[in-house]
N, C-alpha and C positions, 0 to 999 in steps of 0.2 A: 466358752463359759457362759452361763446364765448370769448376767449382771444383776438381775433382780433377785437372785437367791441370796438372802441375807446370811445364810450359813457359810457361803463360800467367798462372798465379797464384803469387805468392810471399808467404808470410806473414812479416811482420816483427814477431815477438813475439806471444805469445798464441795461443790456439786458438779453437774454437767457443764456449768458455765465456767469452770476453772480447770485449766490443764494441770495435771499432776507432774509438772516439771519445773525446773528452775532456769530454763533457757528460753524465756519468752521472746527475748530479742532476736534469737535465731529464727523463730517462726515468723516474726514480723518482717524480718529481712527476706525470707523466702516468699512471703505474701507479696511484698513490694516488687520483687524481681519478677514473680509470675504475672502480676498485674501489668507491669511495664511491657513485658514481652507480648502478652496477649493483646494489649492495646495497640502496640506497633503492628502486629500481624493483622489485627482487625482493620487498621487504617490502610494497610497494603492491599488487603482483599477488597476493600471498598473502592480504592482508587482504580484498581484493575477492572473490577466487575461493573462499576457504574457506567463507564464509557461504553463497554461492550453491550450491556443490557439495554441501553437506550439508543445507541448509535450504530450498532453493527448492521450490516446489510442482510446477511443470511440468518435463517432461524437457528442454525447450529451455533453460530457465533454469539447470538443473543442468549442462547441457552447456556453457553459457557459463562457469560457475564452474570446470569442469574445464579448459577451454581457458586460463583465466587461470592456473590452477595449473601447467599444462604450460608456459606462457610463463615462469612463475617458475623452473621446472626448467631451461629453456634458459638463462635468465640466470644461474642458479647454476653451470651448466657453463661459462659464459663467464668466470667469475671466475678459475679457473686458466689459462684461455686468455689472459687479459690479461697475467699474469706471464710466460707462455711467449712471447707475441708480442713483448713489449718486453724479453725476456730471452734465453734460448738459442735460441728458435725451432726447437725440435725437432719440432713438429707443424705441418705445412704449412697446415692449415685453422684454426689458432688465431685469426688475424686475421679471417677470415670469420665465425667463431663470435662474436667480439666484435661485429662489425658487425651480425649478426642480433639479438643482445641489445639493442644500441643502437636499432635500428629498432623493435623491440617497445616499448621505453621511449618512443620518440617517438610511436608510434601511440597508445599508451594515454594518455599525458599530453595529447596533442592532443584525444582523445575526451573526457577528463575536463574539460578547459578549455572545450570546446564545450558540454558538458552544464551546466557551471557558469554559462556566459554566458547561458543561457536564463532563469535566475532572478536571477543576479548578487547572491546573498546572501553577506554576508561570513562566511566560515568560515576557521578556521586552516588547514584542509587545502589551501585554494587556494594558499597560499604554498608548500607542498610540491609541488603540481602544477606551479606556475610554475618553481620551482627545477629540478625534474627535466626539464622541457621545455627550458629554456635549456641545461642540462647535455647533454641528448641532441643538441641542435643543435651544440654545441661538439665533442662526441665524434664525431658524424657527419662534421664538417669534417675532424677529424684523420685519421679512418680513410679517407675518400675521398682525401685528399691523399697518403696512403701507398699507395693502391690495394691494399687488403688482399685484395680478391677474386681476385688473381692466383694465390693458392695453391689455388683450387678448380678441379678438372677440369671443363671445359665451363661456365664461369661464366655465359654467356648463357642456357643451358638451365636452369641452377639458378635464376637470377633469374626467368625466365619461369614456372617451376614454382611458386615461392613466391608470385608475383603472382597467378597463376590460382587457387591454393589459397586465398589470402586473400580474393579476390573471391567465390568460390563459398561459402566459409564465412560471409562477411558477408551475402550474399543469403539463405542458408539460415536463419541466425539471425534476420535481420530479418523473414523470413516467419513463423518460428515464434513469435517474441516479440511482434511488433507486429501482423501481419496476422491470424494465427489467432485470438488472443483477441478481436479486434474482431468477426470474423465468427461466432465461436462463439455459438450462440443462448442467450438467457436466458429461461426460461419457468417460471412457478410455477403450481401448482394450489392455490387457496385456497378454503376453505369455512368459513362461519360460519352455522350453522343451528340453529333451535330444534326440539327434539324434542317428543314427546308429554308433556304436563304430568301431574303427579301431585298428588292432593289428598286430604285427610282431612276427613271430615264435621265433626269436632270442632275442626279447626285453622282459625285465621283467615287462613291463607295457603295457597298452592299452589306447588309446585316446577316450574320449567321447565328441562329439560336444555338446555344450550348446548353444541353440538358444534363444535369447532374442528379444522381440518385444514389442513396445508400439505405440499406435496411439491415438491421441486426437479426439475422435468421438463425442464430445459434441459441445457446442456453445460458450465456453469461452477459449481464449488463456491463457496459464499458463507458469510460470517459474518452472523449476525443480531446487529447491533450493539446494537440495542435493540428490544423488541417490546412490544405492548400489545393487550389486548382490552377492549372497553367495551360495556356494554349501556345504552342510553338508553331512557327512558320519555317518550312524547310525548302532550300534550293539545292537541287542535285544536278550534277553534270551527267550528260549522256556518254556512256562508254561504248564506242563502236566496236572495239576489239573484243568486248565480252569478257574482259579479265577482272571484272569487279569482284568476283568471288574471292580473289586473293587478298582483298582489302580487309577481310575480317580479322587478320592478325594485327592490323594497325601499323603505322609507319614507325612508331617508337615502342614504348612499353604498353602493355595492355592488349585487349582483344575485344571484339564485338560479337554479340550473340546472334547476328543475322548478317546476311550479305546477298547482293543481287549482281548477276553477271553484267548487266548493262547499266548499272548505276555507278557513277564515279564519285568524286569528292562531294560531300554533303555538308552544307552549313545551315545552322539553325539559329533562330532568334525568338525571344519571348515577345509575344504580341498582346498577351492578356494574362493577368494573374490576380488571384484574390483568395479570400478565405471562404470556407464552406459553411459549417455551423458556427465555428468560432472556438478558440481554445477554452477548455474547461467545460464544454457542453457534454451532455450525456446521450447515450443511445441505448435505451432499455431493450429487453428481449421482445422481438416482434415490432419494435418501433422503426419507422422509416422517415426519411427526410429527403426532400427533393428541392431543387433550385434550378432556375433557368436564367441565363445571362445572354445578352446580345453582344456579339463580337463584331466590331467594325473592321472591314477589310477593304482596302482600295481596289477598284475595278482593274486597274493596271498593275496589280501586284506582281512582284517577282517570284512569290512563293508558288511552289508546285504542290505541296502537301501541307495540310494543317493537322496537327496532332494535339489532342486534348488529354490531359492527365489529371486524375483526381487521386489524392493520397491523404492519409491522416494517420497520426500516431495514436494508438489506443492503449489504455491501461485498464486492466480488469478491475471492476468494482468489488469483486469478492476478495481481492488482494489488498487494495488500498483505497484511501479517500483523500481527495484533493481539498485544500482550503478554498473557501469561497472567493477570497481575494486573488486567486490565481488568474482569473479571467481578465484582470485589469492589466492592460498592456502599457509598457513604459518605453518611449522612444529613446534609442541610444544616442541620438544626435542632440537631444535637449539637455543643456547643462544643468537645468533645474532638477533633473532626476537624480542628482547626487551620484551615488556609487554605480548607477546603471549607465551613466554617461561615458561615452568613449568617442574621441575625435573621429569623424568620418573618414579622414585620410588614413587612419591607422586600422579602423575596425569595420569600415563600411557603415551602412545604415540599416538597422534592424529594429523591430519591435520585440521587446523582451517580456516574457511571461515567467514569473517566478513565484513560488509558493511552497508551503510545507505539504508533505504527503505523509499520511499515517497508515500504518498497516492495520488491517481490519481486526486483527486479534491484538488486544492491548498488551498481552504478554510479550509480544515482540517490541512494542513501542517503549515499554519501560526498561528493556534490556539493551537498547541500542541508542546511539546518538541520533539526533533528529535527521531526517532525510528531506531533501528538497528537490523539486522539479524545476528545471530551467528549459525554456523553449525559445527559439529564435525564429522569427518569421520576417521575410522580405520578399517582395514581388520579383526581385531581380536575382536572388541568390537561393541556394538550396536551403530548405527548412531543416532545422535540427532540434533535437530534444535529448535530455539526459536526466537521470536521477542519481544523486550522490549526496554525500554529507556536506557538499559545498554550499555555503550560505553567503549571499552577496553582502548582507548587513554586517558581517564580521571583518570585512576587508577595508583597507584604507581607500579613501576617495581617489587618491592619485594612482592606484593600481588599476591596470586594464583588466576588465572582467574577462576579456577574450584570452589574454595571456594566462590568467588563472585557469580558464576553461581548458586550454590546451595542455596545461600541466597536471590535469587530473589523472588519478590512477585509473588506467583503462580497465584493469581487472575489477576494481570496485564498481565502475560504471556498468560493466557487463553483468556483474553479479546482482546489482540492484535492479537492473532492467529485467532480469529473469525473475527476481523475487516478486516484483510488482506486476509482472506480465505485460511489460511495455514492448510494443512491437508496431510494425508498419503494415498498413493495408493500402493497396494501390490498384488502379485500373487505368488503361489508356486506350484510345482509339484514333484512327487516322481517316482522313477523307481527302479526295483529290480536289484541288482548287479549280481545275478546269471543269470538273463535274458540277461544282457549286455555281460557277459562272453560267454554265448552260442552264441549270435550274433557275437561276435568277433571271436570265433573259427570257425564259419561257413563261 
């Protein structure tokens, strides 16, 4: 109808500022509920998008954060559109703008609930997701019933454009976030070599240079969660019978990956150990790090072979981010460390590294319990590291952290290690002590 045609329309009291109904309270209630829901969704998009837009490592992840912030801007512009649509209706597209904001809220909360359902961990945020999801269904029902898209020129083309754009964006982001990191190569060049020894005629020992080298030769920057180099000294018996090959099975359980016919029982000791770059350090793509240490060996040593081993646990930076305070080590034998203390007779002596780890996509962070990295380093024992929901700060001081560690869910630890790309890289080399002595004497 032509509302300006006086022959067809007759106003009986009021003008465009007054709604011709007697249920103003209902419209005001709808306005209030729409504003509350849009404000909640706006805050959710801002919380998720801000961290990714500023702190994500890859361009694709930052783009996701920017898109969430843009969605928040659209929802912010829908706030005055709510008041206009259920008020004076001076803007034709106000209803359609509200519809767009509600659809964004429905899509985001549906995605968050889907991600949460993969783990089904109880977190307070899931109540917010569920409430906003139910609100978006109600709001969508109200807007569809009122057919708010009628104010848009060519509504079918507009809907088709929005749908195609959403599909292309989803495919592009899925390719960038999921597929590209999986196929990006991870390759490291490691070296642990002994150099030419140095000896003094008056000294009862000689020095052997240990040269350590690591280079990230792949396409993924990584964290060195914990690292370690160790030098072992081995003493082996000579087997005249040549039956040493049978020893690969071991005397009890287990087996060995190598065997020699004329080598009998072998005993080894640690004669040097230390850290390489240090826990929490990084190794960017193409970056290299080298270190040289002098190992002191007695001239009359009983060792026949020296073995150098370099190993470190890596975590992909495109999967997660370590807190800055992770690199601060806490000695387990120091009672002043509180919950990190454990009597040496029960737990041994370790340096403990502990901190929060966050997934690089904030969508995962807000749908999961916090995850933590714990690493144990000692020059006399094996280095260990794990990622789980275990947090030292939540347990009583009297509880042994190692007893809690042993009681962890192994499936959860393996799942989190795979999720954050946690793995070990190692290299080793051996050298004859007699050959070193000959070089030193020459």
